N, C-alpha and C positions, 0 to 999 in steps of 0.2 A: 327292226330286223326283217327286212324284205317283206313288209306288209303282214307279218304274222298276226299282230293285234287286229288289223282290219279283216284278215281272213277268218279269225276266230269269231269276230263280230258278225261276219257274214253267216257263219254256221249257226249263230244264235238269232239270225234274222234281224239284227240291230243296225246293220249297215248295208249298203249296196255296192255293186262292183265299182261304181264311180268313186268310192272311198279308198280303193287300192291305188298305190303309186302307179303312174302310167309310163314307167321307164322300162327300157329293155333289160336291164339287170334283174329287176324284180320278175319280169316275164320269164326270163331264162331260169331263174331260181325255182319258180313254181312249176314250170314245165319239167324241170329236172326232178323235183319232188314227186310229181305225178308219174314220171317214168320209173323212178325208184320204187314207189309204192306199187305200181303195176308189176314190176319185176318181183317184188317180195311175194305178191299174191300168185303170179303166173309161173315162176320157175318151178315150184314144187309140182304144179299140175302139168306143165307142158315142156319143161326143159328150158335152158337159157335161150337158144336161138329162136325157138317158136314164141316164147314169151316176149322177147324183145320185138320181134316182128309184129305180134298182136298189139303190143302196147304202143308202138309207133303208129300203127294203123289206127288205133283208137284215138290217138291225139290228132291225127290228120282228119279223121271223121269229125271230131269235135270242132276243130278249127274251121273246116268247111261248113259245118252246120251253123256256127256262130256268124261267119261271114255272110252266109246266105240269108239267114233270118234278119240280121241287122240291115243288110242291103235292101231286102224287101220292105222293111219298115222305114227306110230312108235315113238311117243313122249308122252308116258303115264305119265311121270314125271311132265308134265305141268298141271295136273288135278286141283290142288289146286287153282292156280291163275285164271285159265279159269272158273272153277265153281264159284269161288268168284266173278269174273267180271260179269258173266251172271246173277247170283243171285242178286248181288247188283244193277246193272243197271236196271234189270227187276223190282226190288223193287222200285227204285226211279221213274221210268216211270209209274209203277202201282199206286204209290201214286199221281202222277200228273193226271192220269186218274180218280182216285177217287175224287180228288179235282175238276176236270172239271165236273164230274157228279154232285157233290154237288152244285157247282155254277150254274149249269144249272137246278137244282131242280129235278133231276131224273136221270135215269129212275126208276120208281117205279116197283119192280118185279111183282106186280099184274096188272100193266097196259098193254095196248096193245102195242107191239113193234112198231107199225106204228105211235104211238104218240110221238116218240122221236124227239126232235128238230133237224133241219138240222145243226145248229151250233154245237150241241153236237156230232152229227155223224161226221162232218168234223173234229172237234177237236180230236175225238177218232181215226179217220183214220190217221191224222197227227202223233199222238203219236204212233200208231201201226207201221207206216212207219219208224219212228225214232227208235223204238225198233228193227225192222228188220235190219235197217242200222247198229245200234250199235252192235247187235249180230253178224251180218256179219263181222264187223270190228274185233270184238274179235276173232271170229273163223279164220279169215284170218291171224291174228297175231299168234294165238296159233298153227295153223296147217301149218304155213309158206306157205300159198297159194299165188299164183301170182296175183290173182284178187279178189277184195272184192266181186264181184258179185257171185263168187263160194261160198264164206263164207255166203252170204245172202241166197243163195239157200239151203245150208245146214241148216242154221238157220230157214228157212221156213219149212224144213222137221221136225225140232225139234218142232216148234210151232204146226204144224199139228198133230204130234204124241202125244204131251202133251195134246192138246185139245181133241183128241180122247180118251185118257186114262181118262181124267177128265170127259168128257161127259158120258162115260161108267160108271164111278163111281157114278156120279150124278143119273143116271138111276137106279143103284143098291140101292142107298140110299133111293129112293122114293118108 
């Protein structure tokens, strides 16, 4: 089913992006899932139009990041599975974050950030660490790196860059 088993194995760090099907149909499926997941998370916070723009921008930043780092390493032909792996695992973990927020009853975008529960913060921190570990694993495999820590550092660079672009865009939209 469009690489679902392989994507779940990626989330468990048991497979690499090379184990995902390399066809366009699977790529479109996982990019669609990533867009839907981003909309589920973004619409309550930003409204439909702004959430759509931010999610498309985030996918474009991810694509550009993947193409650039793979090209720098001399393996640009791995872009499809690497992009698909990062978009798909990010979507699944993003949906888990949205579910955690829903179960915790917040946070309300209009509320004070200091009112967020400790349990929600801890859960979000665990999911963020898992995302960083999974992205590091994907990049370690795709870039043929010796250590997962190097992949995690590169993944952290992506997360910071993506957040900077998104925050700048949010500032422009308001």
